[in-house]
N, C-alpha and C positions, 0 to 999 in steps of 0.2 A: 492512131494508136499502134504501138509496136506489137507484132505477133509474139506469142509465147513459145519458148523453146525449152525442152527438158533434156538434161544429160545427167550423168552420174557415174559413180564407181562403187564397187564392192570393197569395203574397208578390210581387206585381208592382209594388208601390208602397206608400207610406205610406197609412194609413187616413184617411178623411174623415168629415164629418158625416153623409153618407148611410149609411156603415157603422154609425155610432153609432145612428141612428134605426132602421135595418133589422135590426141584430143585436146590436151590442155592449151596448146598455142591457139587452137581454133576457138576455144571458149573465151580466151582473153579478147579475141577479135569480135566474136559474136555478141558479147555482152553489150557492145555499143550499138548493135543492129537490132537486137531482140530484147524482150523482157525475159531474162534468162533465169531458169531454176536449175540448180545443181544439187542433186540428191546423193547423200551418202547412204547407200543402200545396205544398211546393216541387217535388216530382216531377210533380204534375199541372200546375203552372204551366210546367214545362219542355216539356210536350207541344206548346205553340205558341210557346215562346220559346227553343227549344233552340239557336238560332244566336246568342243573346245571353244566356248563363247568368248573367253578372254582374248583369243586371237583377233576377234572382231572388235570387241569393245575397246581394247587398248589402242587400236589403230584408227578409230574414228577421229581422234584429235590429231593424229599424225597426218592423215589424209587432208584434213582441214588446213593444217599448216602448209602442206604442199600447195594447195589451191591458192592460198594467200601469197605464198612466196613467189609464184610465177606471174602474179598480177591479176588474179581474179578478185574483183573489187566488191566487198560485201555491201557497199553503198548502192551498187547498181545490179548486182547479181544476188539472188536469193539462195543462200546455202542452207540446206535443211537436212535433218536426220529422219530417215524413213520411219523408224520405229516410234517416233514421238508424235506421229499423226495417225491416231487410231481410225480415222475415217477411211484410210486406205484399206485397212483390214476389212472393214464393213463392206466397202464396195467390192472387194475381192470375193467375198461370200456371195453377193448377188450375181457377180459375173460367173461364178462356178456353176450356177444353174443353167447357164447359156452355152456351156462348152461340154462336149462329150469326151470320154476317155479316148475314143478312136481318133478324134481330131488332135488331141494332145500327143498321141503316139506318132502321128504323121508329121509333127513339127520337126523339120530337118535339124534345126539348131538343138532341140532337146535330144533328138536321137543321137546326134554326134557327141554331145556332152555326156550322155549316159554311157556310151561306149568308152569315152576317154577316162571316165571315173570308174569303169569296171563294175557298175552297179548290178547288171544282170537282172535277177528277180528280186533284188533287195533295194529297190528304188524308194527313197523317202517320198511320201506323198507331197510334202511341201516343195521338194525339188521338182518333182514331176509336174506340179501345177504352177511353177513360178512364171510361165508366160501369162497366166491369168492375173497374177499379182502385178506383173509388169504393165499389163493393160490398165490396171487400176492406177498405178503410179502416173502413167501418162495422162489419162483422161480426167483424173480428179483435179488436175491443175489446168485442164482445158488446153493442153499443149497442142499447138498446131504444127510444130516442126520438131523432129527428133533426129539428131545426127547419129548415124550408126555405121559400122562396117558391113561388108557384104554378108557376113555370117549371121547378122542380126536382123536382116530384112524380113525373114519369116515371122519374127516376133511382132514386127509392126503390122504385117499383113493380118496376123491373128488378132491384134488389137482392133484393127478396123472392122474385122468380121464381127467381133463382139459388140462394137458400137452400133453397127448396122442392125444387128439382131435385137439389141436392146431398144433402139429407137422404133423398130418395126413392131415388136411385141407390145410395147407400152405406149405406142402412138405418141412418141415424144421426140423432141429435137434438143434435149438438154445436154446430150453428149456430141462431141464433134470428132470426126476422123482426123488423123494426123498424116503429115507427109514426111517421107524419108529424105534426109540429106546425106548422101554417101560421103564418107571421109575421102578427101583427095590425097591424104598422106598415106604412104605405104607403111606397113608395119616394120618396126625396127628389129633387126635380128639381134639375138643375144651375143654376148662376147665370145661364146664357144662356136658360133657359126652354125649350130645344129638346129636351132629353133628360134622363134621370136623371143625377144627379151621378156622375161617372166619372173614374177616374185617367187613362184613356187619352184622354178627350176634353178634359182640362184645364179642366173647368168645375166643379170642386169646391173646397170650403174644407176644408183638411186639419186634423186635430186638432193637428198640430205647427206650423201656420202662426204666424208672428209677429203681434203686434197690428197692425202696419202693413199686413201682407199681408192680414189678415182685412178690415180697413177698405177697402183698395183693391178687394178682390173684391166687397164689399158694394156699393160705389158703381159697380160694373160691372153690377149685377143688372138684369135685364129687368123693367120695370114695365108701364106702360100708355103706348104710343107716342102715344095721342091726348090724354093728360093733359099738355098743354103749359104752361098757366098754373095757378098754385096754386088759383085760383078755379074751375077747370074740374072738373066731376064726373069721377071716375076709376073704372076697372074693377078690382075686386078679383080676379075670376076670371082665372087665368093670370098674375097678378102675383107674381113670385118672392119679393119682399120679404115679402108677406103669407103665402106658403107657409112661409117660414122662421120668421116670427113665430108662426104656428100651431104649428109644431113645437117651438120653443124658449122662447117667452115664458112665464114662470111664471104669468101672470094672464090667463086666457081671456076674462074680462069686459072687460079693458082692450083686448085685441085686437079684440073685437067692436065696441067703441066707436070704435076707430081705423078699422076698416073702414067703419062708418057715416059717419064724418066724411069719409073719402076719397071715398066714393061720392057724397056730396052736394056736395063741393067745399070748398075752403078748407084742405086739408092737402096740402102739397107732397111730392114724391118725396124731396127732400133731408131733410126732417123725418123721414119714416118710415125712411129708410135710417140716419139717426143713431140712431133708437130701436133698430133692429135691431142696429146696431153695439154699443150699450151692452149689449144682451141677450147677444149672442154673446161679447163680451169677458169679461163676468162668468162665462159658462158655461165658456169655454175656459181662463181663467187658471189654475184649480187643476189642470186636465189638463196644460197646458203646463208648469207648475212641477213636477208629479210626474214627468213624463216626463224632466225634466232631472236628477232625483235619481239615476237609474240609470247606472252605468258599463257599458261593454261587457263587462267581466269578470263583473259581476253578472248581466247578461242571459245570458251564456254559461252561467253556473252554473245559473240558473233553468231554461234550456232543456235543459241536460244532465240535471238531476235529473228533470224532467218526462218527458223521453224515456226515461230508464232505467226509471222507474216504469211508463210505458205499455208498454214492451217486455216487461216481466214478464208482463203480461196477454196480449200478442201471442204470446209463447212458449208459454204454457199452451194457448191456442186452437189453435196450430199442432200441438202434440203430439196433440190430439184429432183434428184434421183428418187428419194423416198416418196415425194409427191407423185412422180410418174408411176411408180410401182403400186402406190396406195397404202404404204406403211407409215404415213405421216398422220398419227392419230391425235396429236395435240400440239 
């Protein structure tokens, strides 16, 4: 029997090349090795977007299209919507009894995100407690493996703490700990070279971008400001065009030769941007075309079927949890 694996995304916007490098390409591979659940985490996204829920609800279907367009197969991967499984919310409530405010405050991931969002003393309780909700996401499907980046490791550690405490207090073995699989892929920098590619920063190339939009963004990419003339030697380090060529060009030796040529001079920024444009257009064309194959009704059906399948597992887990606690009355 294959082990269960859980991954997911907050539907705050369409997915981009950074998502592909960081997680999507791995999910396409992992779906053949594991029983894979992919969650569209709309409830978690609402914890810091509650004042503008349409930003979340309208992107649920866009994210699902992106999943399907890159090759995540709904026949072998269970794609689900978090909010449509009420058992997750129930399990979160039980878990909240097992976690102190002090422990939540010490979670490095939460501390960092609170600073980034500038919450100070106005932290929404839902956001503050989302590590507990995330623990419910993972354990309700009995996930044994969770792929994450380095910054998310504390979340998995807290999940396993909750599992151990639950099993000890209620003398149960109905919940299982999970193992972290660290992503081997590096984060893709944004086209401005200042930060990682991000929906919120507007510095990403989206999987659904038109050919013209992709080219426009490529020609905005940060290169080497000192590389003024074609004949000037150029710097490869920190040059966003070469970062993307490293990530997407199918021929590593050719990229190596391009870097050497650029560093010694004689290769202009326009030339390397045109090369990158050819590479990305070829990469994105089948993704863009496949994305257009799906109607909204088809997407709704896929999400409904995946969520119903996932809920069956959630219901079984909750029956065991209620019995362990003693709240299974009839």
